[in-house]
OpenMM code with the backbone's topology and positions (N, CA, C; nanometers):
from openmm import Vec3, app, unit

residues = "MET ARG LYS TYR PHE LEU LYS ALA ALA MET ALA VAL SER THR LEU LEU VAL VAL THR VAL VAL ALA PRO ALA LEU VAL SER ALA GLY ASP GLY ARG VAL GLN SER GLN GLY GLY ARG ARG ILE VAL GLY THR TRP GLU VAL HIS VAL SER ALA ARG SER CYS GLN THR GLY ALA GLU VAL ARG THR PHE GLU SER LEU GLU GLN PHE ASN THR GLY GLY THR MET LEU ASP VAL THR SER GLY PHE ALA PRO GLY ARG GLN THR PRO GLY THR GLY VAL TRP ARG HIS LEU GLY GLY ASN THR TYR SER PHE SER PHE LYS SER PHE GLY PHE ASP VAL ASN GLY ASN PHE THR GLY TRP THR ILE VAL ARG HIS GLU VAL THR LEU ASN ALA GLY GLY ASP GLU PHE THR SER GLU GLY THR ALA GLU PHE TYR ASP ALA SER GLY ASN LEU LEU PHE THR GLY CYS SER SER ASN THR ALA THR ARG PHE GLU".split()
positions = [
    Vec3(0.0776, -0.1273, -0.0117),
    Vec3(0.0042, -0.0099, -0.0049),
    Vec3(0.1017, 0.1185, -0.0088),
    Vec3(0.1940, 0.1048, 0.0819),
    Vec3(0.2762, 0.2472, 0.0979),
    Vec3(0.3431, 0.2501, -0.0359),
    Vec3(0.3839, 0.1497, -0.1188),
    Vec3(0.4338, 0.1659, -0.2665),
    Vec3(0.3423, 0.2414, -0.3619),
    Vec3(0.2256, 0.2024, -0.3495),
    Vec3(0.1226, 0.2485, -0.4406),
    Vec3(0.1017, 0.4087, -0.3982),
    Vec3(0.1148, 0.4362, -0.2621),
    Vec3(0.1034, 0.6011, -0.2421),
    Vec3(0.2048, 0.6703, -0.2694),
    Vec3(0.3448, 0.6200, -0.2646),
    Vec3(0.4364, 0.6900, -0.2987),
    Vec3(0.4468, 0.6998, -0.4475),
    Vec3(0.4041, 0.5869, -0.5502),
    Vec3(0.3825, 0.6154, -0.6954),
    Vec3(0.2900, 0.7049, -0.7162),
    Vec3(0.1741, 0.7287, -0.6521),
    Vec3(0.0649, 0.8258, -0.6770),
    Vec3(0.1103, 0.9682, -0.6414),
    Vec3(0.1886, 0.9745, -0.5247),
    Vec3(0.2369, 1.0958, -0.5086),
    Vec3(0.3377, 1.1311, -0.5896),
    Vec3(0.4124, 1.0889, -0.6544),
    Vec3(0.5286, 1.1016, -0.7303),
    Vec3(0.4285, 1.1509, -0.8701),
    Vec3(0.3579, 1.0807, -0.9077),
    Vec3(0.2659, 1.1272, -1.0495),
    Vec3(0.2060, 1.2367, -1.0287),
    Vec3(0.1649, 1.2747, -0.9210),
    Vec3(0.0959, 1.4062, -0.8796),
    Vec3(0.1925, 1.5255, -0.8790),
    Vec3(0.2935, 1.4796, -0.8170),
    Vec3(0.3973, 1.5916, -0.8365),
    Vec3(0.4573, 1.6160, -0.9494),
    Vec3(0.4734, 1.5325, -1.0411),
    Vec3(0.5180, 1.5554, -1.1687),
    Vec3(0.4132, 1.6140, -1.2745),
    Vec3(0.2894, 1.6037, -1.2460),
    Vec3(0.1672, 1.6531, -1.3024),
    Vec3(0.1774, 1.8071, -1.2726),
    Vec3(0.2111, 1.8384, -1.1442),
    Vec3(0.2107, 1.9681, -1.1016),
    Vec3(0.3092, 2.0617, -1.1575),
    Vec3(0.4414, 1.9931, -1.1827),
    Vec3(0.5441, 2.0659, -1.2099),
    Vec3(0.5285, 2.0962, -1.3816),
    Vec3(0.4523, 1.9983, -1.4451),
    Vec3(0.4424, 2.0222, -1.5939),
    Vec3(0.3149, 2.1345, -1.6107),
    Vec3(0.2095, 2.1527, -1.5287),
    Vec3(0.1214, 2.2061, -1.5536),
    Vec3(0.1391, 2.3647, -1.4678),
    Vec3(0.2036, 2.3732, -1.4051),
    Vec3(0.2203, 2.5056, -1.3050),
    Vec3(0.3553, 2.5799, -1.3406),
    Vec3(0.4780, 2.4941, -1.3283),
    Vec3(0.5947, 2.5472, -1.3454),
    Vec3(0.6056, 2.5503, -1.4702),
    Vec3(0.6508, 2.4672, -1.5694),
    Vec3(0.6540, 2.4750, -1.7078),
    Vec3(0.6167, 2.5968, -1.7764),
    Vec3(0.4836, 2.6513, -1.7896),
    Vec3(0.4376, 2.7731, -1.8537),
    Vec3(0.5124, 2.8765, -1.8065),
    Vec3(0.5295, 2.8886, -1.6797),
    Vec3(0.6461, 3.0095, -1.6163),
    Vec3(0.7653, 3.0176, -1.7074),
    Vec3(0.8062, 2.9022, -1.7411),
    Vec3(0.9613, 2.9105, -1.7923),
    Vec3(0.9693, 2.9618, -1.9191),
    Vec3(0.8281, 2.9755, -1.9997),
    Vec3(0.8376, 3.0147, -2.1363),
    Vec3(0.7834, 3.1761, -2.1486),
    Vec3(0.7741, 3.2481, -2.0335),
    Vec3(0.7171, 3.3661, -2.0423),
    Vec3(0.8128, 3.4491, -2.1507),
    Vec3(0.7774, 3.5629, -2.2059),
    Vec3(0.8466, 3.6480, -2.2895),
    Vec3(0.8371, 3.7952, -2.2488),
    Vec3(0.9184, 3.8508, -2.1872),
    Vec3(0.9108, 4.0043, -2.1475),
    Vec3(0.7772, 3.9997, -2.0629),
    Vec3(0.6940, 4.0798, -2.0922),
    Vec3(0.5679, 4.1099, -2.0002),
    Vec3(0.4547, 4.0331, -2.1019),
    Vec3(0.4808, 3.9545, -2.1842),
    Vec3(0.3815, 3.8669, -2.2526),
    Vec3(0.4151, 3.7345, -2.2640),
    Vec3(0.3229, 3.6468, -2.3009),
    Vec3(0.3776, 3.5077, -2.3000),
    Vec3(0.3976, 3.4602, -2.4316),
    Vec3(0.4798, 3.3813, -2.4681),
    Vec3(0.5075, 3.3002, -2.5802),
    Vec3(0.3512, 3.2548, -2.6242),
    Vec3(0.3091, 3.2893, -2.7712),
    Vec3(0.1781, 3.2230, -2.7905),
    Vec3(0.1776, 3.0835, -2.8254),
    Vec3(0.3058, 3.0543, -2.8929),
    Vec3(0.2985, 2.9140, -2.9537),
    Vec3(0.4494, 2.8865, -2.9999),
    Vec3(0.4692, 2.7979, -3.0660),
    Vec3(0.6038, 2.7733, -3.0915),
    Vec3(0.6590, 2.8803, -3.1681),
    Vec3(0.5955, 2.9602, -3.2471),
    Vec3(0.6148, 3.0485, -3.3148),
    Vec3(0.7088, 3.1624, -3.2428),
    Vec3(0.6486, 3.1802, -3.0999),
    Vec3(0.7339, 3.2830, -3.0169),
    Vec3(0.8567, 3.2386, -2.9879),
    Vec3(0.8999, 3.1143, -3.0020),
    Vec3(1.0527, 3.0622, -2.9780),
    Vec3(1.1253, 3.0668, -3.0966),
    Vec3(1.0610, 3.1043, -3.2056),
    Vec3(1.1531, 3.0991, -3.3445),
    Vec3(1.2695, 3.1864, -3.3512),
    Vec3(1.2496, 3.2953, -3.2575),
    Vec3(1.3550, 3.3879, -3.2642),
    Vec3(1.4757, 3.3675, -3.1868),
    Vec3(1.4433, 3.2698, -3.1120),
    Vec3(1.5418, 3.2397, -2.9947),
    Vec3(1.6924, 3.1979, -3.0748),
    Vec3(1.8062, 3.2684, -3.0354),
    Vec3(1.9200, 3.2294, -3.0752),
    Vec3(2.0160, 3.3248, -3.1023),
    Vec3(2.1279, 3.3048, -3.1717),
    Vec3(2.2062, 3.4251, -3.1951),
    Vec3(2.2247, 3.4608, -3.3239),
    Vec3(2.2352, 3.6203, -3.3501),
    Vec3(2.2020, 3.6482, -3.5046),
    Vec3(2.2950, 3.7521, -3.5108),
    Vec3(2.3722, 3.7353, -3.6438),
    Vec3(2.4573, 3.8351, -3.7005),
    Vec3(2.3766, 3.9714, -3.7648),
    Vec3(2.3924, 4.0886, -3.7077),
    Vec3(2.3238, 4.1909, -3.7463),
    Vec3(2.3990, 4.2990, -3.7938),
    Vec3(2.3567, 4.3503, -3.9331),
    Vec3(2.4034, 4.4609, -4.0026),
    Vec3(2.3278, 4.5795, -3.9713),
    Vec3(2.3745, 4.6706, -3.8925),
    Vec3(2.3008, 4.7743, -3.8472),
    Vec3(2.3275, 4.9067, -3.9401),
    Vec3(2.2140, 4.9657, -3.9914),
    Vec3(2.2036, 5.1030, -4.0679),
    Vec3(2.1678, 5.2114, -3.9923),
    Vec3(2.2527, 5.3017, -3.9332),
    Vec3(2.2014, 5.3962, -3.8552),
    Vec3(2.1440, 5.5251, -3.9683),
    Vec3(2.0073, 5.5810, -3.9264),
    Vec3(1.9960, 5.6849, -4.0313),
    Vec3(1.9035, 5.7820, -3.9537),
    Vec3(1.9259, 5.8936, -4.0228),
    Vec3(1.8535, 6.0278, -3.9690),
    Vec3(1.7312, 5.9817, -3.9729),
    Vec3(1.6486, 6.0135, -3.8514),
    Vec3(1.5046, 6.0133, -3.8526),
    Vec3(1.4199, 6.1023, -3.9423),
    Vec3(1.4559, 6.2198, -3.9776),
    Vec3(1.3947, 6.3348, -4.0408),
    Vec3(1.4255, 6.2756, -4.1965),
    Vec3(1.5371, 6.2503, -4.2381),
    Vec3(1.5630, 6.2396, -4.3703),
    Vec3(1.5530, 6.1061, -4.4187),
    Vec3(1.5844, 6.0146, -4.3260),
    Vec3(1.6053, 5.8682, -4.3707),
    Vec3(1.7454, 5.8329, -4.4209),
    Vec3(1.8366, 5.9306, -4.4500),
    Vec3(1.9696, 5.9196, -4.4977),
    Vec3(2.0469, 5.8337, -4.4042),
    Vec3(2.1236, 5.7377, -4.4725),
    Vec3(2.2252, 5.6577, -4.3862),
    Vec3(2.3336, 5.7438, -4.3235),
    Vec3(2.3478, 5.7386, -4.1762),
    Vec3(2.4595, 5.8082, -4.1101),
    Vec3(2.5937, 5.7079, -4.1193),
    Vec3(2.5599, 5.5940, -4.0451),
    Vec3(2.6802, 5.5066, -4.0608),
    Vec3(2.6152, 5.3535, -4.0421),
    Vec3(2.7258, 5.2552, -4.0833),
    Vec3(2.6892, 5.1040, -4.0690),
    Vec3(2.7728, 5.0639, -3.9446),
    Vec3(2.7350, 4.9531, -3.9040),
    Vec3(2.8101, 4.8792, -3.8054),
    Vec3(2.7615, 4.7266, -3.7956),
    Vec3(2.8474, 4.6517, -3.7531),
    Vec3(2.7854, 4.4959, -3.7152),
    Vec3(2.7726, 4.4740, -3.5781),
    Vec3(2.6645, 4.3837, -3.5338),
    Vec3(2.6190, 4.3637, -3.3947),
    Vec3(2.6009, 4.2136, -3.3869),
    Vec3(2.5994, 4.1567, -3.2660),
    Vec3(2.5323, 4.0330, -3.2233),
    Vec3(2.4298, 4.0488, -3.1385),
    Vec3(2.3253, 3.9789, -3.1785),
    Vec3(2.2019, 3.9993, -3.0939),
    Vec3(2.1680, 3.8505, -3.0416),
    Vec3(2.1507, 3.8130, -2.9138),
    Vec3(2.1150, 3.6929, -2.8743),
    Vec3(1.9770, 3.6917, -2.8004),
    Vec3(1.8727, 3.6357, -2.8487),
    Vec3(1.7500, 3.6225, -2.7953),
    Vec3(1.7404, 3.4942, -2.7321),
    Vec3(1.6986, 3.5073, -2.6081),
    Vec3(1.7035, 3.3555, -2.4865),
    Vec3(1.5352, 3.3212, -2.4713),
    Vec3(1.5513, 3.2012, -2.4557),
    Vec3(1.4147, 3.1685, -2.4178),
    Vec3(1.3744, 3.2304, -2.2763),
    Vec3(1.2263, 3.2765, -2.2538),
    Vec3(1.2248, 3.3429, -2.1386),
    Vec3(1.1942, 3.5030, -2.1766),
    Vec3(1.2473, 3.5453, -2.2787),
    Vec3(1.2100, 3.6896, -2.3336),
    Vec3(1.3473, 3.7809, -2.2942),
    Vec3(1.4615, 3.7299, -2.2732),
    Vec3(1.5619, 3.8315, -2.2498),
    Vec3(1.6488, 3.8142, -2.3704),
    Vec3(1.7246, 3.9234, -2.3617),
    Vec3(1.8184, 3.9323, -2.4936),
    Vec3(1.9496, 4.0014, -2.4481),
    Vec3(2.0436, 4.0037, -2.5416),
    Vec3(2.1728, 4.0789, -2.5324),
    Vec3(2.2033, 4.1000, -2.6380),
    Vec3(2.2847, 4.2521, -2.6661),
    Vec3(2.3334, 4.2887, -2.7835),
    Vec3(2.4682, 4.3379, -2.7612),
    Vec3(2.5628, 4.2954, -2.8502),
    Vec3(2.7069, 4.3234, -2.8395),
    Vec3(2.7314, 4.3766, -2.9871),
    Vec3(2.7802, 4.5118, -2.9591),
    Vec3(2.7960, 4.5875, -3.0803),
    Vec3(2.9255, 4.6357, -3.1376),
    Vec3(2.9739, 4.6524, -3.2581),
    Vec3(3.1075, 4.6992, -3.2983),
    Vec3(3.0841, 4.8579, -3.3333),
    Vec3(2.9488, 4.9142, -3.2783),
    Vec3(2.9434, 5.0694, -3.3267),
    Vec3(3.0013, 5.1423, -3.2285),
    Vec3(3.0563, 5.1005, -3.1060),
    Vec3(3.1224, 5.1990, -3.0404),
    Vec3(3.2674, 5.1441, -3.0058),
    Vec3(3.3637, 5.2228, -2.9511),
    Vec3(3.5048, 5.1789, -2.9212),
    Vec3(3.4852, 5.0810, -2.7842),
    Vec3(3.5666, 4.9831, -2.8046),
    Vec3(3.5651, 4.9084, -2.6677),
    Vec3(3.6074, 4.9991, -2.5486),
    Vec3(3.5303, 4.9267, -2.4538),
    Vec3(3.5554, 5.0134, -2.3089),
    Vec3(3.4424, 5.1468, -2.2988),
    Vec3(3.3945, 5.1619, -2.4211),
    Vec3(3.3145, 5.3009, -2.4211),
    Vec3(3.1637, 5.2744, -2.4143),
    Vec3(3.1183, 5.1263, -2.4137),
    Vec3(2.9815, 5.1149, -2.4132),
    Vec3(2.9633, 4.9607, -2.3529),
    Vec3(2.8855, 4.9586, -2.2641),
    Vec3(2.8472, 4.8236, -2.1916),
    Vec3(2.7719, 4.7349, -2.3194),
    Vec3(2.7546, 4.6039, -2.3252),
    Vec3(2.6670, 4.5282, -2.3912),
    Vec3(2.5155, 4.5769, -2.3529),
    Vec3(2.4200, 4.5533, -2.4497),
    Vec3(2.2911, 4.5978, -2.4308),
    Vec3(2.2367, 4.4827, -2.3698),
    Vec3(2.1655, 4.5098, -2.2672),
    Vec3(2.0529, 4.4049, -2.1947),
    Vec3(1.9153, 4.4424, -2.2088),
    Vec3(1.8344, 4.3363, -2.2453),
    Vec3(1.7013, 4.3804, -2.2830),
    Vec3(1.5979, 4.2504, -2.2771),
    Vec3(1.4710, 4.2946, -2.3272),
    Vec3(1.3836, 4.2010, -2.3390),
    Vec3(1.3256, 4.1778, -2.4733),
    Vec3(1.2573, 4.0817, -2.5077),
    Vec3(1.1766, 4.0854, -2.6465),
    Vec3(1.0340, 3.9995, -2.6156),
    Vec3(0.9594, 4.0300, -2.7125),
    Vec3(0.8071, 3.9725, -2.7162),
    Vec3(0.7674, 3.9259, -2.8548),
    Vec3(0.7093, 3.8342, -2.8590),
    Vec3(0.6448, 3.7835, -2.9820),
    Vec3(0.5058, 3.8486, -2.9976),
    Vec3(0.5108, 3.9225, -3.0944),
    Vec3(0.3772, 4.0105, -3.1303),
    Vec3(0.2907, 3.9151, -3.1851),
    Vec3(0.3169, 3.8186, -3.2465),
    Vec3(0.2051, 3.7280, -3.3163),
    Vec3(0.2878, 3.7098, -3.4566),
    Vec3(0.2327, 3.5722, -3.5165),
    Vec3(0.2814, 3.5549, -3.6470),
    Vec3(0.4540, 3.5465, -3.6587),
    Vec3(0.5030, 3.6253, -3.7432),
    Vec3(0.6595, 3.6503, -3.7688),
    Vec3(0.7005, 3.7680, -3.7139),
    Vec3(0.6320, 3.8415, -3.6320),
    Vec3(0.6624, 3.9611, -3.5500),
    Vec3(0.6842, 3.9769, -3.4357),
    Vec3(0.8227, 4.0509, -3.3969),
    Vec3(0.8676, 4.0514, -3.2519),
    Vec3(0.8830, 4.1827, -3.2271),
    Vec3(0.9069, 4.2208, -3.1099),
    Vec3(0.9684, 4.3560, -3.0772),
    Vec3(1.0694, 4.3170, -2.9620),
    Vec3(1.1813, 4.4138, -2.9603),
    Vec3(1.2657, 4.4127, -2.8420),
    Vec3(1.3331, 4.5502, -2.8246),
    Vec3(1.3647, 4.5368, -2.7059),
    Vec3(1.4233, 4.6754, -2.6381),
    Vec3(1.5335, 4.6343, -2.5554),
    Vec3(1.6657, 4.7194, -2.5526),
    Vec3(1.7613, 4.6869, -2.4697),
    Vec3(1.8371, 4.8163, -2.4240),
    Vec3(1.8910, 4.8260, -2.3341),
    Vec3(1.9867, 4.9390, -2.2702),
    Vec3(2.1236, 4.8970, -2.2526),
    Vec3(2.2038, 5.0144, -2.2825),
    Vec3(2.3360, 4.9998, -2.2571),
    Vec3(2.3887, 5.1176, -2.2040),
    Vec3(2.5021, 5.1220, -2.1209),
    Vec3(2.5526, 5.2461, -2.0531),
    Vec3(2.6792, 5.2832, -2.1302),
    Vec3(2.7079, 5.4105, -2.1471),
    Vec3(2.8402, 5.4856, -2.2087),
    Vec3(2.9225, 5.5472, -2.1111),
    Vec3(3.0616, 5.5466, -2.1616),
    Vec3(3.1763, 5.6088, -2.0861),
    Vec3(3.2478, 5.6804, -2.1776),
    Vec3(3.3222, 5.7781, -2.1086),
    Vec3(3.4178, 5.8656, -2.2180),
    Vec3(3.5593, 5.7950, -2.2007),
    Vec3(3.6471, 5.8544, -2.2522),
    Vec3(3.7793, 5.7713, -2.2708),
    Vec3(3.8568, 5.7563, -2.1352),
    Vec3(3.8086, 5.8397, -2.0256),
    Vec3(3.8777, 5.8191, -1.8989),
    Vec3(3.8049, 5.7290, -1.8172),
    Vec3(3.6969, 5.6787, -1.8684),
    Vec3(3.6090, 5.5672, -1.8004),
    Vec3(3.5033, 5.6272, -1.7030),
    Vec3(3.4683, 5.7726, -1.7189),
    Vec3(3.3561, 5.8291, -1.6507),
    Vec3(3.2168, 5.7987, -1.7352),
    Vec3(3.1255, 5.7593, -1.6444),
    Vec3(3.0002, 5.7372, -1.7004),
    Vec3(2.9279, 5.8719, -1.7591),
    Vec3(2.8797, 5.8497, -1.9046),
    Vec3(2.8405, 5.9602, -1.9611),
    Vec3(2.6841, 5.9355, -2.0125),
    Vec3(2.6211, 5.8281, -1.9682),
    Vec3(2.4856, 5.8021, -1.9941),
    Vec3(2.4570, 5.6765, -2.0420),
    Vec3(2.3269, 5.6805, -2.1040),
    Vec3(2.2902, 5.5360, -2.1503),
    Vec3(2.1960, 5.5696, -2.2790),
    Vec3(2.1976, 5.4369, -2.3578),
    Vec3(2.0873, 5.4387, -2.4885),
    Vec3(2.0156, 5.3356, -2.4668),
    Vec3(1.8889, 5.3581, -2.5109),
    Vec3(1.7743, 5.2578, -2.4935),
    Vec3(1.7542, 5.2568, -2.6744),
    Vec3(1.7488, 5.1147, -2.6874),
    Vec3(1.7088, 5.0812, -2.8505),
    Vec3(1.5794, 5.0096, -2.8475),
    Vec3(1.4915, 5.0277, -2.9296),
    Vec3(1.3552, 4.9730, -2.9448),
    Vec3(1.3373, 4.9474, -3.0865),
    Vec3(1.3087, 4.8113, -3.1275),
    Vec3(1.2886, 4.7805, -3.2780),
    Vec3(1.1554, 4.6742, -3.2854),
    Vec3(1.1234, 4.6773, -3.4186),
    Vec3(1.0075, 4.5778, -3.4276),
    Vec3(1.0749, 4.5017, -3.5347),
    Vec3(1.0777, 4.3462, -3.5088),
    Vec3(1.1480, 4.2616, -3.6070),
    Vec3(1.0288, 4.1768, -3.6976),
    Vec3(1.0556, 4.1689, -3.8123),
    Vec3(1.0005, 4.0655, -3.8824),
    Vec3(1.0755, 3.9473, -3.9464),
    Vec3(1.0386, 3.8385, -3.9132),
    Vec3(1.1298, 3.7307, -3.8908),
    Vec3(1.0754, 3.6420, -4.0359),
    Vec3(1.1704, 3.5894, -4.1331),
    Vec3(1.1332, 3.5377, -4.2577),
    Vec3(1.0689, 3.4065, -4.2320),
    Vec3(1.0063, 3.3658, -4.3351),
    Vec3(0.9279, 3.2094, -4.3012),
    Vec3(1.0173, 3.0912, -4.2712),
    Vec3(1.1436, 3.1097, -4.3207),
    Vec3(1.2417, 2.9819, -4.3120),
    Vec3(1.3018, 3.0165, -4.1424),
    Vec3(1.2749, 3.1190, -4.0925),
    Vec3(1.3437, 3.1684, -3.9495),
    Vec3(1.4768, 3.1486, -3.9503),
    Vec3(1.5424, 3.1827, -4.0555),
    Vec3(1.6959, 3.2130, -4.0561),
    Vec3(1.7357, 3.3744, -4.0911),
    Vec3(1.6646, 3.4422, -4.1207),
    Vec3(1.6763, 3.5789, -4.1285),
    Vec3(1.5595, 3.6796, -4.0782),
    Vec3(1.6000, 3.7985, -4.0562),
    Vec3(1.5110, 3.8997, -3.9989),
    Vec3(1.5612, 4.0296, -4.0445),
    Vec3(1.4492, 4.1205, -4.0548),
    Vec3(1.4761, 4.2670, -4.0808),
    Vec3(1.3974, 4.3559, -3.9358),
    Vec3(1.4724, 4.4347, -3.9156),
    Vec3(1.4004, 4.5367, -3.8142),
    Vec3(1.4202, 4.6496, -3.8164),
    Vec3(1.3386, 4.7578, -3.7644),
    Vec3(1.3372, 4.9006, -3.7640),
    Vec3(1.2984, 4.9486, -3.6471),
    Vec3(1.3525, 5.0679, -3.6121),
    Vec3(1.3331, 5.1216, -3.4778),
    Vec3(1.4159, 5.2278, -3.4521),
    Vec3(1.4258, 5.2733, -3.3233),
    Vec3(1.5060, 5.3925, -3.2559),
    Vec3(1.5929, 5.3616, -3.1433),
    Vec3(1.6984, 5.4696, -3.1395),
    Vec3(1.7724, 5.4592, -3.0316),
    Vec3(1.7637, 5.6109, -2.9629),
    Vec3(1.7502, 5.5868, -2.8387),
    Vec3(1.7453, 5.7137, -2.7681),
    Vec3(1.8684, 5.7388, -2.6698),
    Vec3(1.9283, 5.8477, -2.6676),
    Vec3(2.0560, 5.8504, -2.6213),
    Vec3(2.0340, 5.9612, -2.5319),
    Vec3(2.0652, 5.9277, -2.4013),
    Vec3(2.0367, 6.0163, -2.2503),
    Vec3(2.1985, 6.0479, -2.2026),
    Vec3(2.1970, 6.1521, -2.1286),
    Vec3(2.2949, 6.2189, -2.0594),
    Vec3(2.2986, 6.1560, -1.9091),
    Vec3(2.4044, 6.1647, -1.8387),
    Vec3(2.4286, 6.0930, -1.7265),
    Vec3(2.3367, 6.1370, -1.6229),
    Vec3(2.2482, 6.2724, -1.6497),
    Vec3(2.1311, 6.2889, -1.5697),
    Vec3(2.0140, 6.2589, -1.6080),
    Vec3(1.9989, 6.1979, -1.7196),
    Vec3(1.8584, 6.1326, -1.7752),
    Vec3(1.8060, 6.2357, -1.8590),
    Vec3(1.8626, 6.3404, -1.9126),
    Vec3(1.8133, 6.3856, -2.0209),
    Vec3(1.8318, 6.3360, -2.1616),
    Vec3(1.7188, 6.3498, -2.2222),
    Vec3(1.7214, 6.3086, -2.3702),
    Vec3(1.8116, 6.3983, -2.4441),
    Vec3(1.9188, 6.3315, -2.5217),
    Vec3(1.9912, 6.4285, -2.5997),
    Vec3(1.9417, 6.4284, -2.7591),
    Vec3(1.9106, 6.3246, -2.7895),
    Vec3(1.8550, 6.2956, -2.9256),
    Vec3(1.8194, 6.1506, -2.9509),
    Vec3(1.7449, 6.1293, -3.0763),
    Vec3(1.6965, 6.0005, -3.0828),
    Vec3(1.7268, 5.9746, -3.2353),
    Vec3(1.7962, 5.8718, -3.2661),
    Vec3(1.8329, 5.8200, -3.3789),
    Vec3(1.7440, 5.7153, -3.4282),
    Vec3(1.7313, 5.6823, -3.5724),
    Vec3(1.6790, 5.5551, -3.6089),
    Vec3(1.7795, 5.4725, -3.6870),
    Vec3(1.7284, 5.3328, -3.6831),
    Vec3(1.8038, 5.2615, -3.7774),
    Vec3(1.7027, 5.1366, -3.8177),
    Vec3(1.7663, 5.0652, -3.9345),
    Vec3(1.7238, 4.9632, -3.9688),
    Vec3(1.8101, 4.8437, -3.9841),
    Vec3(1.7829, 4.7082, -3.9477),
    Vec3(1.8536, 4.5898, -3.9594),
    Vec3(1.8364, 4.4993, -4.0460),
    Vec3(1.9331, 4.4177, -4.0897),
    Vec3(1.9186, 4.2843, -4.1655),
    Vec3(2.0051, 4.1974, -4.0580),
    Vec3(1.9539, 4.0749, -4.0449),
    Vec3(2.0172, 3.9657, -3.9628),
    Vec3(1.9919, 3.8364, -4.0176),
    Vec3(2.1114, 3.7687, -3.9867),
    Vec3(2.1265, 3.6081, -4.0311),
    Vec3(2.1214, 3.5301, -3.8969),
    Vec3(2.0838, 3.4242, -3.9042),
    Vec3(2.0926, 3.3394, -3.7715),
    Vec3(2.2515, 3.2928, -3.7628),
    Vec3(2.3133, 3.2977, -3.6693),
    Vec3(2.4581, 3.2626, -3.6548),
    Vec3(2.4447, 3.1184, -3.6307),
    Vec3(2.5119, 3.0396, -3.6792),
    Vec3(2.5238, 2.8920, -3.6596),
    Vec3(2.6490, 2.8410, -3.6565),
] * unit.nanometer
topology = app.Topology()
chain = topology.addChain("A")
for resn in residues:
    res = topology.addResidue(resn, chain)
    for name in ("N", "CA", "C"):
        topology.addAtom(name, app.Element.getBySymbol(name[0]), res)
C-alpha cells in the first residue's frame, strides 16, 4: 500500500510541475510566448545595422552587432558601433507580437575615454522574421540620454540579420 501511495504522489508531483511551473519558464518579457512561433527568434544573430537620420532617412553610418534572444524573453546585444570600453553590452527583453513579428528593447551604458559614466542608450525595434526562421529585418529607434537622464537625441536604424550557426 505504501508503494502505491508513493507512486501516486510522484505522479501528482510530476503533473503539478508540468502544468504549473513549465508555463512560467516560457514567458517572454511582459507577454507570454503564444506558440512555438514565439520561440523561433531564440538564438544568436549576426546583425548589420544601418543608422539613419529620423528626419531624412539618410544613412549616417553602418556597423555590425550580435544579438542573442533567449528563451524566457531576455536578450543581449554586443555591438561594434562603439570603441571597446566606451559602451557596455545592451541588456534587454523581447516579445512575440504574433505570426513572424517580434519586438525588442535593450539598454546599454556609455563612458568617456577616461572611464567616466556619460549616460545610456535605449534601443527599441520591431522585427519581421522570414518564413524559414533564418533571417530577419527590423526597424526602430535609439534614444541617447546624458548621465542626468536628459534625452539628448533620438536616432533611427534599420537592421538585416542572419542566424549565427
